[in-house]
C-alpha positions in Angstrom: 103.6 88.3 61.6 106.8 88.5 63.6 104.9 87.5 66.7 103.4 84.5 64.9 106.8 83.4 63.6 108.1 83.7 67.2 105.2 81.8 68.8 105.3 79.0 66.2 108.9 78.1 66.8 109.9 74.8 68.4 110.3 75.6 72.1 112.9 74.4 74.6 111.8 71.5 76.8 109.0 72.5 79.2 109.0 76.1 78.0 105.6 77.6 78.7 103.1 78.7 76.1 101.4 82.1 76.1 98.8 80.7 78.5 98.0 77.4 80.2 94.8 76.0 78.8 93.6 75.1 82.3 93.7 78.8 83.3 92.4 80.3 80.1 89.0 81.9 80.9 88.1 81.8 77.1 88.5 78.0 77.2 86.9 77.3 80.6 83.9 75.5 79.2 86.2 73.2 77.1 88.3 72.4 80.1 85.3 71.5 82.2 83.8 69.4 79.4 87.1 67.6 79.1 86.8 66.2 82.6 83.7 64.2 81.5 85.1 62.9 78.2 87.9 60.3 78.4 88.5 60.7 74.7 89.8 64.3 75.3 93.5 64.4 76.5 93.5 65.5 80.1 90.0 64.3 80.7 88.7 61.9 83.3 88.1 58.2 83.1 84.6 56.7 82.8 82.4 56.1 85.9 83.2 52.4 86.0 86.9 53.0 86.0 86.5 55.7 88.7 84.5 53.2 90.9 87.2 50.6 90.5 89.9 53.1 91.5 87.9 54.1 94.6 87.5 50.4 95.4 91.3 50.0 95.1 92.0 53.0 97.2 89.8 51.6 100.0 91.9 48.4 99.8 95.3 50.0 100.0 94.2 52.7 102.4 91.3 51.4 104.5 89.1 54.0 106.2 90.0 52.7 109.7 93.7 53.7 109.2 93.7 56.3 106.4 90.9 58.7 107.2 92.0 61.9 105.5 92.8 62.2 101.8 94.1 65.1 99.6 93.1 64.8 96.0 95.5 66.9 94.0 94.3 68.1 90.6 90.8 67.1 91.6 89.1 68.8 88.7 85.3 68.8 89.1 85.6 66.4 92.0 84.7 63.0 90.5 87.0 61.0 92.7 86.6 63.3 95.8 82.8 62.9 95.7 83.0 59.1 95.6 85.6 59.0 98.4 83.6 61.3 100.6 80.5 59.2 100.1 82.5 56.3 101.6 83.3 58.3 104.7 86.7 59.6 104.0 87.6 63.2 104.9 88.6 64.7 101.6 90.4 67.9 100.5 90.2 68.6 96.8 92.7 70.9 95.2 92.8 72.4 91.7 93.8 75.7 90.2 91.0 75.8 87.7 88.3 78.0 89.3 85.4 76.8 87.1 86.1 73.1 87.9 86.2 73.9 91.6 82.9 75.9 91.4 81.3 72.9 89.7 82.7 70.5 92.3 81.4 72.6 95.2 78.0 72.8 93.6 77.8 69.0 93.1 79.0 68.3 96.7 76.3 70.6 98.1 73.6 69.0 95.8 74.6 65.5 97.1 75.0 66.6 100.7 78.7 65.8 100.8 81.2 67.6 103.0 84.3 68.2 101.0 86.9 70.9 101.5 87.6 72.2 98.0 90.5 74.7 97.5 91.6 76.7 94.5 95.4 76.3 94.8 98.5 75.5 92.8 99.9 72.1 94.0 103.4 73.4 93.4 102.9 76.0 96.1 100.4 74.4 98.5 101.0 74.8 102.2 100.1 71.6 104.1 101.7 70.2 107.3 101.4 66.5 108.3 97.6 66.6 107.8 96.9 63.7 105.5 97.0 59.9 105.4 96.9 59.6 101.6 97.6 61.9 98.7 96.2 61.3 95.2 98.0 62.5 92.1 96.1 60.6 89.4 95.3 60.6 85.7 99.0 61.1 84.8 99.0 64.7 86.2 102.6 64.3 87.5 103.8 63.7 84.0 102.9 67.2 82.8 105.2 69.1 85.1 108.9 70.0 84.5 111.5 68.5 86.8 111.7 71.5 89.1 108.0 71.5 89.7 107.9 67.8 90.2 110.4 68.2 93.0 108.2 70.9 94.5 105.1 68.8 94.3 106.7 65.7 95.9 108.3 68.0 98.7 104.8 69.5 99.4 103.2 66.1 99.5 105.9 64.7 101.8 105.5 67.7 104.2 101.7 67.3 104.1 101.6 63.6 104.9 101.6 62.0 108.3 104.4 59.5 109.0 103.9 56.4 107.0 101.4 58.2 104.7 100.8 56.9 101.2 100.7 58.4 97.7 98.9 57.0 94.7 100.0 58.4 91.4 100.2 57.3 87.7 102.6 58.3 84.9 103.1 57.8 81.2 105.6 55.0 80.4 108.6 54.8 78.1 106.4 52.7 75.8 104.1 55.7 75.2 107.2 57.7 74.4 108.3 55.1 71.8 104.8 55.1 70.2 104.5 58.9 70.2 104.3 60.2 66.6 105.7 63.5 65.5 103.3 65.5 63.4 102.7 69.0 62.0 99.2 70.1 60.9 97.3 73.3 60.2 93.8 74.1 59.1 90.8 76.5 59.5 88.3 75.8 62.2 85.3 73.5 61.9 82.0 74.7 63.2 82.2 72.3 66.2 85.8 73.3 67.2 86.0 72.9 71.0 88.6 75.7 71.5 86.5 78.6 70.1 83.4 79.4 68.0 85.3 82.3 66.5 86.9 81.6 63.1 90.6 80.9 63.4 93.6 79.2 61.9 94.9 76.3 64.0 98.5 75.2 63.9 99.4 71.9 65.7 102.7 70.1 66.3 103.5 67.0 68.2 107.3 66.9 68.9 109.5 64.3 70.5 112.5 65.4 72.6 115.4 63.5 74.2 115.1 62.2 77.7 111.6 60.8 77.3 109.9 64.3 76.9 107.1 65.0 74.4 105.1 68.1 73.5 101.7 68.7 71.9 101.6 72.4 70.8 98.5 74.3 69.7 98.6 77.8 68.2 95.3 79.5 67.5 95.5 82.5 65.1 92.4 84.8 65.1 91.4 87.3 62.4 91.7 90.2 64.8 95.3 89.4 65.4 94.9 87.5 68.7 97.3 84.6 69.1 97.0 81.9 71.7 99.8 79.3 72.2 99.2 76.2 74.4 102.1 73.8 75.3 101.1 70.4 76.7 104.3 68.7 77.9 104.7 65.2 79.1 107.5 63.4 80.9 107.5 59.6 80.2 109.0 57.4 82.9 110.7 54.1 83.4 110.1 52.4 86.7 113.7 53.2 87.6 113.5 56.9 86.7 110.3 57.3 88.7 111.8 55.4 91.7 114.9 57.7 91.7 112.7 60.8 91.8 110.5 59.6 94.6 113.4 58.3 96.6 115.2 61.6 96.4 112.0 63.3 97.7 111.8 61.0 100.8 109.5 58.2 99.6 109.8 54.5 99.1 108.2 53.0 96.0 106.0 50.3 97.6 104.5 48.7 94.5 103.8 49.2 90.8 100.5 48.5 89.1 99.1 48.8 85.6 96.8 51.6 86.6 95.2 53.3 89.6 92.5 50.7 89.9 95.1 48.2 90.9 95.5 46.1 87.7 98.5 43.9 87.4 101.5 45.7 86.0 102.0 45.2 82.3 105.5 45.8 80.9 104.1 46.8 77.5 101.6 49.3 79.0 101.6 53.0 78.0 101.2 54.1 81.6 101.6 52.6 85.0 100.7 53.5 88.6 102.7 53.5 91.8 102.0 53.4 95.5 104.6 55.5 97.5 105.1 55.6 101.2 106.6 58.5 103.2 109.8 57.4 104.9 
């Protein structure tokens, strides 16, 4: 009971849970499934949106000038595959082993040459290899400030002079609309986290400085406790620009999303194209 009371407390900003869901072997099937369901937080967009994104990438980074791409947080390789099919040289990076295994299998099945790597983007070693880096589907928003600095530093080091970055983040509007909530309940038969009977405790918590948390605690009958923290940093254009400027990038242009839509001030996310100074 003491452990449950401790794990259920409201954490400090960006404090880690007992395990990251992306690295939990017991939830590997759920994580892979999430990549194919845009209704699950952290999942991928639909095929039409992905096609539009790849079209937009080919406009801002034409193959004749931007040959080599690194897709950070590539998951099962949905974007990497489409880019490779257009002739780009693609390196896909993710720290989820099952997603990479799926991506490798799909690339082989389709006859695509893609260099997939199981690595943590906060520690990746790359040196002036790439023309374009992708950090899409609001991945940047989930990291704490220290790790965001590390990621931008790694990307800056890995890009050639004048290289580009395409990323998207949650906006201050999504922070304003974020609703705090506390819920608990026994599992349903179709619960995605586990087919074992358990008590689920959920909290959505709003913090100062545009930070939010979705917290899941799973309590199993055998005493097992699992605690997931899903953090998000919400940005204004000004706050994002300061971070990228400090890391050696210029903010070239803001868009509504990574398929190049016109920026909407009321949007709950926005995309940015950065350029290495």
